N, C-alpha and C positions, 0 to 999 in steps of 0.2 A: 765269602761262601767257600766251604771246603769241597774237596774232590768228591766225597761221598754224597754230599747234598746235591752237587751238580748231577751226579749219576742218577739220583732219585728223580730230579726234575726231568731229565731226559727220558727215563723210562716211563714216567707218568704221562708225559706229553705224547710220547710215541703210542702208548696204549690207547689214548683217547682219539688221536688222529687216525690210527689204524682202524679202529672200530667205525669211526665216521666214514672213512674211505670204503669200508665194506658195505655199509648201508647205502652209500651213494651208488656203488657198483650194482648192488642188488636192485635198487630203485631204477637204475638205468636199463635194467633188463638182463643183466648178466646172471647166469645161474649161481645159486648160492654156494655150491661146492667149489668151483674154481675161484670165485670171489673170496671165499673164506681162506682157501689155501694160499692164494696170492697175497692177501693182506696180512695173514699171519707171517708168511715168509718175509714180506717186505718190512713188517714191524721188527722182526728179529734182526734183519740186516740194518735197518735204520737205528736200532738201539746200539748195535755194535759200532756202526759208523759214527754215531753221536758221541759215544764214549771215547773212541779213538780221536775224534776231533777235539773233544774237551781236554784230553790228556796232551794233545799237541799244542793247544793254545795255552793251557795252564799246567805245565809239567810239575810244578812244585807240589810235593806231597800226594801225587796221583796214586801211588801204590801203598800208601800208608793208612792204616785203620787203627784208631786208638780204642780203648775200652768203651768209651761212650758211643762211638760209631757202631761197634759190634752189638751193644745193648739196644740201640735204636733200631738197627737192622733186624735183630731177633724179634723185638716187640712189633715192629711194622709187619713183618712176615706173619706173625701169629694172628694179628688183627686182620690182615688181608686174606688169610686162608679161611677165615670164617665164611667168606663169600663163596669159596669153592665148595665148602660143605653144604651151604644152602643151595647152591646151583646143582650140586650132585643129587641132592634129595629132590629138587624140583624136576630134574631130568629123569630121575627114576620114576617119579609119579607120572610124568608124561609118557614114559615108555610103558608103564603098567596100564595106562589108559589107552594104549595103542595109538598114540598121536603120531602125526606125520614126522618123518625123519628131520624135515626142515626145522620144526619147532624144538625138537630134542637137541639138534646140533646148535641152534641159535641160543638155547638156554645155557648150554655148556660154554659156548663162546662168550656170552654175556657174563657168566660167572668168572671166567678167567680175566676179562677186562675189568670187572668190578673189583676183583681181588687185587689187580695191579693198581687201580686207582685208589682204592681204600688203603692199601698198604703204603703207597707213595704219599698219600695225604697224611696218614698217621706219622710217617717218618718226617715229613716236612714240618708238621706242627711240633714234633719233638725237637727238631733242630732249631726252629724259630722261637718257641716259647719255653723251652726247657724240657728235660725228660726226667720224670719221677717214676721209677718202676714201682710196681705194686708194693 
């Protein structure tokens, strides 16, 4: 497994675990605002720490990207960002319907998580099964 594929695994797992931690905190009675801010901050820190740990464990080729890595990254980002567009439209619809801030914020947060998961999944499939651009 290459360094870029490891990075994709780390970021995908962090996104899922961070979102799960958010809902556990909200379910336990924490307010959604501090829970959201803390889990987003913790996910950013965990992603950085995971990347640093992976580079320390497997230093060979850690800072090298070839053309295939760049194309897979670009493709995965494009696919993942489709969720941001859908989430943005959904949040706009909720705002226009004058829905509670809780639902609007959670729709946007879900869109970011789904974007990260879908983008990571797309990249991992490309790494494992081959990448054939349009």
